[in-house]
N, C-alpha and C positions, 0 to 999 in steps of 0.2 A: 506707772509712776509719773509723776510730773515733771517736764522738762523745765530747766531753770537756765537755759543758754540764750544769749542774744539770739535773736529772730533772723532768719534770712530776709523777711521783708520787715525791716526795722524802719517805722515812720519819722524817727526823730531825724534822720538825715537826708530825708527825701520829701519833706513836707513844705511845699512852697506855694499853695493855692489859699484861697480866702479863708476856708474854714480852719486852717492850721492854728490860728491863733487859739483856738480852744483847747489845743493841746497842752497849754501851761497848766502844771499840776494845780490843784485846789489845795490850800494850806490845810495841814492836819487838824483833826477834830481836837478841840482843846475842852477840858472841863470849866464850868463857869464858877466864878467866886461864889461862895454861899450867900453872899448878900444879894446876888442877882438871881438866885434860884426861886421860882415860883413853882412850888410842887402842886401837881394834880392830886388832890385827896379823894375825888370821886369821879371815876371814868365817865359817867354819865353827863357831868357837866363839862368834860375836856374833850370828848372824842366823838365824831359823827361818822358812821358808817355810810360809804358811798358806793352804790351798786348800780351796774347797768346791766339791764337785761333785755330780751327779746321774746315777748310772748311766753315767758316762763315763770308766772307769778308763784307757782308751787315750789319751783327752786328757791325763789327767794324767801318764802315762808319757812322752808326747811333750814335755810341759813339763819334766819332771824331766830328759829327756835333753838338751833345750836348755840347761838350767841347768849340767849338766855340761860340755858342750862349751864353753858360754861362760866359765866360771870354772876349768875344769881341776880340779874337785873336787866333792864333792856337800855340799850344805847339809843340815842337819836339815830335815825336811819333814813337816807334819801335814796330813793329808787327810781330810775328813770326806765320806762319801758318803751320800746319801739312797737307800739301796737296799732296806732291810728285811732280813729273816732270811736270804734266799736267798745262797748263797755263788757268787764268780764261777768260771768254770772254771779248770781247772789251768794253761792257757796264759796266762792274764791273771795269775794268781798268781804264775806264775813270772817273769814280765815285773816285777811289782811287787818280787818278792824279790832283783832285781838292783840294787835301791836299799836298802841295809840301814839308812841313815838316815831312810827314810821310815815314818812311822806311819800306817797306812792304817785308819781307823775306819768301820765301817758303821753308819750310824745308823738310826733309824726312818724309814719312809717319809715323804715331805713335811716333813721336819724343817726345811727352810728356809734361806735363806742367812744371816739373822742369828744363828739358834740354832746353826748349823753353824760360823760363823766365832768366835762366842763360845766354844764347845767346844773349838775348835782353839787360840785364844788362851790358854786356861785350862791347856793342855796344854805351853805354850812354856817353856823352861828358859833361853834365852838372853835377854840384856838387850834385844834388839831382835827384831821379827819384821817380815816382809814379807807383804803381800797380793798374791796373784796369781790371776787367774781361770784355771779350768782349760782354757779355749780359747785361752790365751796361749803364745807362744813367744819367750824371750828372745833377744835379738839383740846387735849391737855397741853399740847406743844404750842396752842396759839395763846402765848402769855403777852396778851396786850398791854398789861399794866407795866411790864419790863420795858417795852418799846417807848412807852410814855415817859418812863424815868430817864431814858436816855435823852430823850428830847428836853426833858425838864433840865437836865444836869449839864448838858454840853450845847454847843453851838451847831450841832447838825440840824438839817432842814429835814431829812427824811431817814426813816429807819425801816429796813425790809428784811424779809426772810424768803422762805420758800424754795426753790429748785436751784439747779445749778446754772440758771441762766444768768445770776449775777457776775458781774465783771468790770472790766475798764473798757472805755471808748476812746480811740485816737484815731485821728486822721493821718493818712500817709499816702504814698504810692504804691501799688502792687509791682511785682517783678517786671510786669509789661509796662509800668508806668503810668497806669491809670490812677486818677484820685480815688481813694478808697477809704471807707470807714471801716476800721479794724474793731471788732467786739471780741475781746478776750474773755471768754466764759470760763468760769470755774477758777478764777484766779486771784479773788479777793482774799480767800483764806490762805492761798499760797504765799501771798506777799507779807503776812504775818505784821501788818501795820495795826496793832490792837488798839481798840478804844479805851482810853484811861479809866480805870475803875469798872470796866465791863469786859473782863476776860470771855473770848468765845465770840467777840463782835468785832469786825474790821472796817476799815476804810474801804470804800467802794465807789464806783460811779453809775452802776444801774443795778436794779434788782428785779425780781419778779413782780408780777401784779398782787402783791400782798404786802402792804407797808403802810405804816403811820406817818404823817408828815404834818408840817406847819401849814396851816390854812393860809395865812398871809403870804408866805414864800410862794407857794404854789400858784396863788392869784397873781402874784407880781411878774410871773412868767407867762401868764395868759392861760394857766391850764394847759390842756390838750389842744392841738391844732384841729379844729373843725374841718379843715380841708383834706384831712387824712383819714381814710377808712382803715388802713393797716399802717403798720410801721410807727403809729402815732406813740408808742411807748418808748420806742428809742428817741424820737423827735422830743418828747418831754424831757428825757434826762439829759439829752444833748443841751436843752435850753436851761436847765438847772445848772449843768457844769458850766456853761458860757457864762452864766449870772454869779458864778462863785460859790454857788450853794453845796452844801456838804451832804454826802450819802454814806449811811452806815448799814452793813450787812450783818445780820445774825442768823447764821446757816440753821440752828436750832429752833428757829421761829417758823413754824408750819401750820398749814390747815390742810384737810383733805379734800381733793378734787374728786367729785363723783360724776362721771361721764356717763353719756348714754349715746347710741347711734340712732336715736329717735328723738325728735322734738316734739313738745306737746303745746297746742294752742288751747287756750280757754276763752272763747269769744262768744259774746251773744247767747250764753246758755247753753252752747254746743261745745263738744270735744273734738278737735281735729288734729289728726296725726300725719305729720309730713315727714319724708325722708331726709335726715339730716345731711346724708351724702350728697344728695342732689343739691341741696342749699350750699354745701360747702363748694361744689363745682361752679355754681353761679358766682360765688365769691371770687373764686380763682380768676374767672374771665376779666375782672376789674383789676385784679392785684397788681398787674404790670403798670397800669396807668397810675396807681397810687405810688407805686415804687418809684416811677419816673419822677413824680411830683416831688417825693421826699428827695431823691438824688438831685433834682434841679435846685431844690431849696439850699442844699448844703454843698453845691457845686462839686459833687462826687460823681463816679461812674458805677460804683458797686458797692456793697456790703460784704465784708469777709468775716466769718466765725471762726475763731481759732480757741481750741480747749485746752486746759491743764498746761499753760504756759504762762510764766510771770514776764512780762513786757520788761526789757532790760532798762527802761527809762521810767519806771514807776518811781 
């Protein structure tokens, strides 16, 4: 059961460092007057998919096929791939060519998620964009039109769904007095701040990597920080919050993640298989440096995850 008591580590009384100004609550999401609502009547003219991948074009093709099946149409799609100068074999390129609205960009090796997403965002021409990971497959629960309707009808900047990652972000001090970013996971639905006219959707401050957002607003905060290889997601939502942008969470909006412990490269007409566990270990070696960079940026010592608790200052 969810705990609804004041926290033993409550930032509201102990936050006195530079990032604490971001703790000020963002005003509630409001419904726009009918005269200001410009409804999207055709998703293909309003939403662009942005996907970052790394030598996994067949994953991207699978995602594109699932979108086509779910929507009975193709949406514009920008894909940024950390592959380097080699070209994929003709069979793969022929598959990509079956999606004429897909712009497939091969970037430099180890370009990174943040840099790739920001590059993709800068190529978007529609009013909204949607972030989807390459290993996702959309399903009947991926109702993109509903999220677009929320953006059309309210002053929200971003509407997301997905996992229990969604929650609130607050700065404060730990029991030991260390400047800390508290991430209260699984707390948005518990707070019961329902979005007007959209029951089942709630005010939030961070969602998982499956969301639809206003292109202009994301560009206005600079997209994702290209200096960060990890924690770029929290950094992005913190900067949205600092700019007063409003986030909505709809827990029933989902896509399927299809994972594998083996990654596949399709380079130069050859198929190369590498152990994704070893790849993960390599990433861990640089994770601490990226975390230090994130902490220095926000003047904190650590991040703490707290689940199933409503902060008493929401």
